[in-house]
N, C-alpha and C positions, 0 to 999 in steps of 0.2 A: 726666132722670132718670126710668125708668118709676116709677112708683109701683102696689102690686096692688089692685084694686079691687073690693074686698069684695062690691058687689052684682052683679059678673058671673057670680058661682056658679063660676067657673073661678078660684077664687085661686092654684091653684099654678102658674099659666100667664104669666109677663108678659105683658102687654099687648099691647107690641111686638114681640112673636115669636110671638101667637096663631097668626095664620095659616101661619106657618111651619111650627110644630110639628103641625097638625091636616094639614097637606099632606104631610109627612112622612110621618105617622102612615097615612094613606092609601095612600102607594105603598109602606111598607113590608111584606115577607113577614108571614105571620100568626105566624110562631112569633117573629119581632122584635117588641118593644116598648120605646117611648119610656120612660123611666123618672124622668129629670130634665133640666130645661134652666134657663138664665138668661140672660138678654140679656148681663150685667156691669155694665149702669146705667155706663158710662163708665168705668168703674174696673178692672174685670178683663176677661177674653175669653169671646164668646160661648161656652155650654157645652151641647150636647144629648147625654143619655148614654144610650145603647141598650143594651139585652140581648137575647142569641140564645138558643140552646141551652146556651149553658155558665154558666150562675148562679153561678157564681164570679166574674166577671169582667162589667164592665160597659165601654165603649168610646165616648169623647167623638166625635161626627161632626164637629166642628168642627177638632179638631187631631188627631185619630186616635189619641189617646194612650188605653191600657187603663187603666181605674181596677179595683186588686185588693181593692175592699170590697162588699160585699152591700149595705150601707146608712151611711147618714150621709157622704154622697160631701162637703158642702159642709163647709165651715171661715167661722167668723166672724171678720172682723178685728174693729181695735180701733173701725173707726167703725160698724161692727153692717152691712158689709158681708157678704155670703155667695161664697165662691169655692171652687172643687176646684184644691188646691196644685199635682198633676201638671199641670194647664195653664197654670200660668201662667209666662213664660219666666222662667229663670234668668238675671240680668244677666249673670254670667259668659260666658252662653253665645254664640257669635257667628252670627248667620244667614249662610247660605250664597247 
């Protein structure tokens, strides 16, 4: 499981996806910004949230789902893991 390295100075990006996030940011158009990310720590899906011209919505690049919040995207579970509820598959859903 990843742990945030307080010494790195980039404490908002999980170390295991730091290069991925920097590369995505390099190729994104200037009007699109990466606003949040998490590797999932082996418990939840990886999430990379971006926001473009519409400030009311963010999109998760990994799942393709839109998140209808401006902030406070992540929720904390009982074990103190953060996740975005919209990106966690419903156990009742069947994959095709």
